[in-house]
N, C-alpha and C positions, 0 to 999 in steps of 0.2 A: 160239636160245633161245626157249623158250615162256613167254609171260606167264601167270601164274596169276591168274584173275579172282577177286577177293574182293568179295562183296556187302556193302555197308554199308547198314543200314536194315532196315525190316520189309517183309514181303510184304503184299500187299493183304488176304489172308485173315487174317493176324495183326492188322492194323489193324481190320478189321471185327469180329473177335471182341472186341477190347478195347473198341470203341465199344458193342457190344451189352451187355457186362458193365457198363459205366458207365451205360447206359440203365436196366438192371434195378435196379441199386443206387440210382440217383437216384429212381426211381419208388417204391421201398420207403421211402426217407427222406422223400419228400414226403407219402406216405400217413401215416407216423408223425407227421410234423409237423402235419398237418391234424387228426389225432386228438387230439394234445396241445393244439392251439388250442381245439377244441370242449370239451375237459375243463376248460380254464382259464376259458372263458366260463361253463360250468355252475357252476364254483366261485364265480365272481363273482356270479352270480344267487343262489346259495344264501346267500352271505355277506350280500348286500344284504337278502335276505328275513329273515335272522337279525336284522339291524339293525331291521327292522320290528317285531319282537317287543319289542326294547328301547324303541323309540319309542312303541309302543302302551302300554307300562307307564307311561311318562312321562305320556301322555295320561290314562290311568286315574287316576294319582295326582292330577292337576290337576282332572279333571272327575268322578271318582268312578264312572265307568262307561266302557264303550267306545262306547255310543250317545250319550254326551254330553248335548246338549239336545234330541235327537230320539228320543223313546221308541218310535217306530215301527221304528227300525233301517233297514237298507238292504242291498241285494244287487244285483249286476249282473255282466255278462260282457264289458264293453267298457271300455277304459282311459279313454275320455272320460267315460263315465257314472260309473265308479268314482271319478273325481277331481273332477268339477264338477257332478254332477247336483243339481238343487234338492232332490230327495228325500233325498240324503245329507247335507244341510246339518246341521251340529251334531254329526255323528258323527266317529268316528276317520278317516273317509274325506273329510272336508271340507277342500278345498285352502285355504280361507281361515283355517284354524286352524293356528297355528305348530306345535303339538304333533302334528298329524296325520301319517299315514304316506304322504301323497300324493306327496311328492318321491321317496320310496323306491319307491313303486308305479311312477312314471314311469321311474325308473332301471332297474328290472327289465324293464318293458315295452320300453324302448329297447334293452336288451341282448338280449332274447329274440326280437325281431322277425325276426332272421335264421334262425330255426328253420323258418319257413314256416307256423307255427301262430301266428296273430296274436291269439287271445283270451287274456285273463287272467280270473280269477274272484275277486271280492271279496265279502265279506259281513260285516255287523254285525247281531247279534241285537237284538231289541227289549228293552224294559225287563224283560220276564219271562225272556228268554233272552240275558242280557248276555254276549256273546262276539264274536269276530271270526275271520276266516280269509282267506287269500289264496293263490291257486295260479297258477303260470305254467309255460309249456313250457320244456323243456331242449333243448340241442343234441345231447347224447350220452346219452340216457336209458338206464337199465339194464333189461335183460330185460323187455320188455313195458310198462314204465312210460313215460309221455310227459312227465311234469313233476314239479314240486316244490311242496309245500304247507307252509305254517306256519299255526298258529292259536293262540288264546289259552290253550288247555289245555297248551301247551308242546310240542305235536307238530311235528316237522319231518320230512317223509318224502317218498319217491317216491310218485307217484300215477299211476294209469292212467286219466286223465281225458281226455275228448274236448275238445281245445282248438280244434276247428273249428266245431262247431255251437253255437248259443246255448243258454243254460240257466243254472241257478243251482246249479252243481256243489258249492259249499261251504256252501250254506244261507244263513241270515241272515233278517232281518225277523222273521217269526213262528216261526222255528225257531232252534235253536242253529246258529251258524256254526262249522263244523269241517271238518277235512280228511277227504275221503271214504276 
């Protein structure tokens, strides 16, 4: 009598094909997951910046302006300067005033530092140009835009602003502070 050999299990080729398919599928899933994470971070940044508008209105109600007790206004492109500069004392950007937006500025800055673009832009107009604006980079910006901006006129929008080089991209001081 002859024994019939029956093979149980998979061949090496079959196992390699299955491993390759699992590798391709996992890379697709990881890419989608990273994209979802960056969109969630952007949503958090935008939401916090919307809260700035609400806080700014509370400041305005209490002080009658966005420049508060500093009729010269203030503008800068650095989180440290936007929050604690002596030139910004008395404005909406003064960290020593409870109604200021500085805690929200810091929250946005901390959330957006992973974008690789470390600058934010802040501005408060002077007594002739009573206004404010704030812009920060996003993780997953849309078509050519790099960040998000909110201002006192009610605008919230994507902006194609250079968050690398210094400058006053949102105005302020002797001009109206507004989203570019």
